Residue, then its C-alpha position, 0 to 999 in steps of 0.5 A: x022714547x026720548x027726544x033730542x033737545x035740539x031738534x025734537x026728534x025721537x031718539x032710541x035711548x035705552x042702550x048703545x047701537x049693536x056695533x058698540x056691543x048693545x041693543x036698542x029698546x025691544x020691539x023697535x024695528x031695525x029701520x027705526x033703530x038705524x034711523x034713530x042711531x043716524x039722527x043721534x050720531x048726526x046730533x052728536x057730530x053737529x055739536x062736536x063740529x060746533x066746538x062743544x066739549x066731548x064731556x058735555x055731549x056724553x053727559x047729554x047722552x047719559x041724561x037720555x039713558x045711555x050708560x056712561x061708558x057707552x055714551x063716551x065710546x059713541x062720542x069718541x067714535x063720532x069724533x074720530x069719524x069727523x077727523x077721518x072725514x076732515x083729513x079726506x076732504x083736505x086731500x081733495x081738490x076742493x079741500x086743498x083750495x079751501x085750506x089754501x084760502x084759509x092760510x092766505x087769510x092767516x098771512x093777511x091777518x099777520x101782516x095787518x097785526x105786524x103793521x098795526x104794532x109797527x104803526x103804534x110803535x112808530x106813532x107813539x115814538x114820534x109823539x114822544x120825540x120831544x120827551x115823554x114815553x112811547x109804546x113798543x108794540x112788540x107783542x102785536x109785531x111778533x104775533x103778526x110775524x108768527x101768524x104770517x109764517x103759519x099762513x105762508x107754510x100752510x099755503x105752501x102745503x095746500x096751494x094748487 
């Protein structure tokens, strides 16, 4: 048996789960196989949710003894399940409320970026009124406007 590098739990590692066309180490009971598969799926899901690259997660499974193609298919299946659950969550009242709040933050940050860029532009322009140079912070202003409208359209989509 091999162990999960993050939590130290035992993992069944010889082959893929039966639903992916393989079996586990012979002699293991069905409940242990299912438990090990669930633990491994949870480990993979947590790593993907944290933003870890699919290739890196697949390599970890290969190091644990999984065939490369099977490991890649397992990781792809977990990723698809995560996406499906996220889309399901977004359709619930709680999910819609969470998404609306997230898009409100985008609007706020957009306003702050645009205001900051405008303040820098006005401040340096006033300082250079007697001669000299000034900064037009057009990047911050444009980014702020885009971020604001991104937030506005998302908020309109998910609001109560």
